[in-house]
N, C-alpha and C positions, 0 to 999 in steps of 0.2 A: 408597511408593515410591522407591528410591532413583536419586539422579539421574545421568545419566550424566557421564564426566569433561568435554566439556564444556560442561554446565550448571555444574557445580562450578567450574570457571575460569571460568565467569562470573561467579557470585558473589563469587569472592574475586579480586579484580584481584593482576596480578603482580606490582606492585611490595609491595605489602601479603605476599603472602606472602614477596617476600626479606625484607620487614624481619622478618617474626617469626621467618625462618627464623636471619637475624644474630643479632637479640633472644635468641631459645634458647641459639643458642652463645655468647653475651655473657655471659650469667647463667650458665652451663654453667663457661664461664672464670673469672669472678669468684670460686664460688661452690670452685673448685679452687685462685685464689690464697687467697682468703682461712683459708681451713684451712691449707694452706702456710706460711702468715706464721705462724700462729697455734702450729704445730708448731715451727718457726723458731723464736720468739720463748721458749716452752716449754724448747728445749733450745740458749739463747744460749749458754751457759756451754761448748757442744760445738759448735755451729754458725760463732761467732766464728772462735776457734780454724783452725777448719778454713780458714774463708774466706781467714784472714791468711797461714795456713800454703800456701796456693795461691799465693799472692801471692809471697810470701815463694820459693817453690819456682820463680816464673815467672820472678824476679831474679837467683835463686844460682843456675839449671841451666847458664845456659852456660860459669860456671867450671868444675862439674864436670864439663863435654860434651868439655873441652877437657882435662881432667885424665884422662879415660880415653883421649882420644885420642893421648893422650904416651904411655901402656902400662900407668898406673895402674889396680887393681883398683876395681869399685866403691865399694866398703865405703872405701878409703884416700881414693878421689878427693871422699867425702862429707863424712869426719871432715875433710880438708883446706879444703873450702870453708864447713864451718859454723864450724872455729876463726878463720877469717880472716874470716867477716863478724860470729865474736862479738870481735874485737880491735877491729874496726875502730867497732864500738855501744859497747865499754867506753871508748875512747879519745876518741871523740867527748862521751860522757858525762863523763869526766873534765873533758878542756878546759873544756868548758861551764860543770861546777861549781865548778872552782876560777877561774872567770876571773867569775862571779855571785858567788862567795864575796867576792872583793877587792874591787869594783866598787860591792856596794850599797851601803855606807857612803858611798862619796862620793855616789853617785844621792841618797839621800837628802840628802847636804846640799844638793847642787843643787835641789832639789825645794823643799829650805824657803826657799833663796834666791831661786830664782824664784817662790816665793807670795808673798815679801812684796814684790817687786815689782810684781808683778799688782796684790795689793793697796793698795799706795801708787799705781800708774795709777787703778785705781779712785776711789780717794779726791779725788786731785787731777789727775786728765783731766776729758775733754769730758764725763764721767757724773755728773761730782760727788755721788757716791753718801757716805752718812754711815759715820759709825762703828760708827754703832749698826747700820742694819741690814746691815752686814757680819757682825758680830758675831753676830746672830740667824742669820744664815743659815747659819755654820759651825754653830752650838748646833745647830739642824736638821740639818746633815748627822751628827751627832755623836749625836744622837737616834736616828738613822734606823738608824745603826749600833749602837748599843746595842740596838735593839727584832731585830733579829736578830741578835744574839748566840747565842740560844737556838736558833735555824733552823741556824746554820754550826754551833752544837757535836751537833746532832743527825745534821746531815750528815756530821761527821768519824768519829762513833760508829758508824753507819750502814755506813761507808763500813772501818771498821775489821772489823767483822762478814761482809765477803765478798771479806775478805784474803785468807784459805783458800782461795776461790774462785778466785778470779783467779790465785795461783798454780800449784793446779790446774790454770787453762784456761793460762797459760805453759808450765808443763811439758808441758803437752798440745800444743799447738805444736809445741813444739822437736821432739815423738816424728813429729807427721806430718810438718813439714819434712823429717826428717831421711829417713825413709822413703819417700817422695815423690819425694828426690833419689835416693834408692839404687834403690828399687824402683817406680819410676812406671812405666816399657814395661812388667814383667811386672805390675803391678798394673792396664792399660788393659787386655791383652790378656786379666785375669781376668774385667774387667768386660763384654769385648763377646761373653761366651758368654752371658749372658744374653739376649742379641738373638736368636739362631739366624739366622735370615735376610735380618733386621735389621739384622746385624753390618754389614757394609760403609755402607751408609747411617749408621750414628748412627757408625762409625770417621770417616769424612769429615767430618760434625757437626764430634764432637772435636777430628781436626785441625786445623779452622778456629777452632775455640775457643778452643784453647791458642794457638795462634799470634798471634792477636790479644788473647790477654791477653798475652802474652810480650812483645810491642811494646808495647801500651801503659804497663803497667808498666816496662820498660827506660827509654822515652820518658819518661815522667812523672817519673822518678827523675834523669833525665839536666835535665831541664828546670827541677825541682825542684831540685838542686844550683848551676846555674847562678845562677837566682834568690838563691837563700841567697847565695853569695857575691860578687853585684854588692851586695844590700841590707846584708851587712857589712862590705864595702869601705866603700861611703859613711856608714853607720854609726860605723865607728872612724874616718876621715877626718873627721869632725865633733866626733868627741870625746862622743858620748855613751857613757855608763857602758852594762853588761850587752850589748854589742851583740853578743856571741859566741850567749847564749843570744835575744834576738830575733831572731838570721840560722836559729839554728837553729829558733825558732818559725814562722817564716817559710816557712822549710823543708817542715816538719808539714803544714803548711795550705797548702802549693801540691797537696796527693794532693786535696784536695778543690776543683773548678776554679770559679772566680769567684768561690765564696761564700767560703771562706778566706783568699783572700788580703785582703779587705776586711778580714776581724778582726786578722789581725794587721798588716795594714797599721795599721791606726786603733791598735790597742796601740802599734805602732813609733813612730808619732806624738808620741802623748800623752806616752810617757819623753822624744820630742828636747825636746815644748815645756815638760817639767818642768824637761829638764836642759839647755838651753841658751837656753830662749827660743823666741817666735814665729818667728821670722825664719827659725833651723834648719830649726823645724817647716814652715814656707811651702817652704821649700828641697827638703826632704825628699819633698813630698808632688809637689813636680814632677816629683822623681826617681824615685820610686815609680809616677807615671803614665805617666812614659815606660819605666820599664822594662817594666812592665808591658804596652803597646801595645807594644814590640819580641817581649813574648814571644808575646800573643797574634798576631800577624801574621807571624814571622818562624820563633821555634824551633817552637811548637804544629804550624801547617802541614808544618816538612819533619819533625820527628821525629814527631811522636804522629799527625799528619793521615790518614796512610797505616791507622791501623789504628782510628782515629775521626773519621769526616767528619760528626759531629753539628753542627746548628745551636743557638746560645747558647741562642736559646729551648726549643729541647730538652733540651740540659742544666742549663738553670734547672727547668721542671718532670721530670726525672727526680730532682735533688738534693731537691726538697720531697719530692715522694713519699718517697725513702730517709729524710729527715730525719725526716717523720711516724712513717713504721714504724718505726723505731730509731732517732733521735737523731742524733749525730753519725758513729757509726759509721754509720749507714745511709747518711747522705749521704758517705760516703768510699769505702764501694764499691759506690754505685748506679751510679757512671759506669761502670765495670767489666764491672757485669753486663750493664749495655746493650748495653754494644760486643760480648760475648761473645753472647746471646740474637740481636743484629741480624747477626752473622757466622756465626752457627752453622742457625738455622731456616732461612734457604734451600736453604744443604747438606742440610739434614735433608728438605726436600722435593722436592730435584732430582735426578729420572731419574738413574741410572748410565750411560755412555757406552755406547752397542754397538759391541761389539767384533767388527771384520771378518774374516772367517774367514781363517787363515792360508793364502797362496801359495804352492804344492809350486811344486819346480822345473822349468821345460819338459821333456818328452821328448822324447829322442834321438832321432833314427830308425837303427832297426837298422843293423849294418852287415855286409855278406856277408861269408862265410868265406872266406879267398885259397884259389883254386885250388891244388890239388898238383903235378898235373903234365898237360902239354898233352892228350895222350889220355885223361884224366878228365875234363879241363873242360868243366861243364855246355853242352849247347846255348843257342844263345840263344832268348830265347822268341820266339815270333814272333805279331807284333800281331792282333788279331781283327779290322781291316777288312781287312789286305793277307790275312788265311783266308779271310776271307766272297769277297773281291774274286779269288784265287788258284780259287775253286769256280764262281764264276759264271763268268767265262772261262775258255774254251776253251783250249788247247795248242796251238801251231802247229807241225802235224809230226807230232799223235800222233792227231785226230779223222777224217782221210781215208787211206784203204789207198792203199797207192802200189802204182804200174804193172809189172809184172812184164815183162820184157822194155823 
């Protein structure tokens, strides 16, 4: 005998039924996410260039849009934008390369001098270490480097084998960026046709996602540029070699929130320590901390805060998940992906606003035609009340007969 619904509801508590439903949904979502991640990992040499192309398009589209509004055709506006971006990239790489080539020998000499001073301090300072201990430490470091030489060589050879794939990915990146800048609106319209009646809802979600991505990328580039310029000026003022490459490294590391600046700042601190000594290194660390606080409490809320309003704990968790799934690349794209989903999903679930029916103009009363002449003028209508009163009240001088004589 099958129990009735009330009997079944008593056997399964409502809280347990709700938890079972949510667990089933989470399991299904986890399966979808897992297989999606497997597909992306298999097609990483296609998915990664497309993702970077979307970020570059969000960064460069304002230039293309202004050129279009100025009257240029889409093809010429796109070509000019790509050439300007390529020129900026080449000029920056040339400046960094020239500075690195000129200053690297000076860095080696300063590091050797600093190492000698540190070794002298360890021998004559408060630690009173022995020369034999220092020699054993240096020998151990050299042995570790020799032991890892084969691994480093294998890594270089493996990198040489994937050079063709990297080159193909770069070509794909350029092509995708070009066509997104040129025909992005047409591609989006063609994409919406596959959703039929749900196209307006998908269009709202896509618009919100694109606005969030554009604002995030442009704001992050602005904040990273300010960060790199300030740190570059500080390193150049201290006389630290390779200040231009270090400033560029800090600029690139700023695209990975919180974590990237820690690694880049640590490397810059080590170079400062080896080139100028511990005093300059401590001063640089203090300036780096102050500048980082300025960025977190002033620049980020003002420039990027409108697009990404995540708590630092949420950012750390998103970075950890992206790093586990796809390494440094996953950590770099994890935050913008989370921001896009955070803004697009509510728009995808929200019902469209109900359109009110349009109200037509108020009807105007008809105007009677003007009379043509006095004789043809229509008689004034007699009110119904007056007609009834006239029928009920006898007319004086007509109801009783008059006497003759």
